[in-house]
LUMMAR-35008 format. One record per residue (C-alpha): x, y, z. Coordinates in steps of 0.5 Angstrom, whole numbers, plus 500, padded with zeros to 3 digits. Each point is the difference from the previous one (the first is absolute). Layout:
<X->X	Y->Y	Z->Z> $
...
//
This chain:
<X->743	Y->107	Z->563> $
<X->492	Y->501	Z->498> $
<X->499	Y->498	Z->493> $
<X->499	Y->509	Z->498> $
<X->508	Y->500	Z->502> $
<X->502	Y->493	Z->495> $
<X->496	Y->504	Z->495> $
<X->502	Y->505	Z->501> $
<X->508	Y->499	Z->501> $
<X->499	Y->494	Z->494> $
<X->497	Y->506	Z->496> $
<X->506	Y->506	Z->501> $
<X->505	Y->495	Z->498> $
<X->497	Y->498	Z->494> $
<X->499	Y->508	Z->497> $
<X->508	Y->500	Z->502> $
<X->501	Y->494	Z->496> $
<X->496	Y->503	Z->495> $
<X->503	Y->507	Z->501> $
<X->507	Y->498	Z->500> $
<X->499	Y->495	Z->493> $
<X->496	Y->505	Z->496> $
<X->506	Y->504	Z->497> $
<X->503	Y->494	Z->497> $
<X->494	Y->497	Z->497> $
<X->498	Y->507	Z->498> $
<X->507	Y->501	Z->495> $
<X->499	Y->491	Z->499> $
<X->494	Y->503	Z->498> $
<X->502	Y->506	Z->495> $
<X->506	Y->496	Z->497> $
<X->495	Y->494	Z->498> $
<X->495	Y->505	Z->496> $
<X->506	Y->503	Z->496> $
<X->503	Y->495	Z->498> $
<X->494	Y->496	Z->499> $
<X->498	Y->507	Z->496> $
<X->507	Y->499	Z->497> $
<X->499	Y->493	Z->499> $
<X->493	Y->501	Z->496> $
<X->503	Y->505	Z->496> $
<X->506	Y->497	Z->496> $
<X->498	Y->493	Z->502> $
<X->504	Y->497	Z->503> $
<X->498	Y->494	Z->504> $
<X->505	Y->498	Z->504> $
<X->497	Y->499	Z->507> $
<X->508	Y->500	Z->502> $
<X->501	Y->507	Z->499> $
<X->495	Y->503	Z->505> $
<X->505	Y->497	Z->507> $
<X->505	Y->504	Z->499> $
<X->498	Y->508	Z->500> $
<X->495	Y->498	Z->505> $
<X->505	Y->496	Z->504> $
<X->505	Y->507	Z->500> $
<X->494	Y->505	Z->501> $
<X->497	Y->496	Z->506> $
<X->508	Y->499	Z->503> $
<X->501	Y->508	Z->497> $
<X->492	Y->501	Z->504> $
<X->503	Y->497	Z->506> $
<X->505	Y->504	Z->501> $
<X->496	Y->507	Z->500> $
<X->496	Y->497	Z->504> $
<X->504	Y->497	Z->506> $
<X->501	Y->507	Z->504> $
<X->492	Y->500	Z->501> $
<X->499	Y->493	Z->501> $
<X->505	Y->499	Z->505> $
<X->497	Y->507	Z->503> $
<X->492	Y->496	Z->501> $
<X->503	Y->493	Z->501> $
<X->504	Y->503	Z->506> $
<X->495	Y->505	Z->502> $
<X->494	Y->494	Z->500> $
<X->505	Y->495	Z->504> $
<X->501	Y->505	Z->505> $
<X->493	Y->501	Z->501> $
<X->499	Y->493	Z->501> $
<X->505	Y->500	Z->505> $
<X->497	Y->506	Z->505> $
<X->493	Y->496	Z->500> $
<X->503	Y->494	Z->502> $
<X->497	Y->502	Z->507> $
<X->493	Y->501	Z->496> $
<X->501	Y->493	Z->498> $
<X->502	Y->497	Z->506> $
<X->495	Y->502	Z->504> $
//
């Protein structure tokens, strides 16, 4: 195994991880900003107020993104399994 192969393999893994987490992180960011704006406008400074909406919105995002995430993961895993002879040899 060459250093280029290892770097490419690590790069693809990190890209896949970021791609898989992006929908949930984006939804959490958007909901957090909206809740912060509402808190600033109403001057309610309760720290625990943001947790429930964020958790619910991220859970809903996971439900909607799950088929896409599974498709990406199965494609990535199939490519890895298909490349096992190239990795060994």
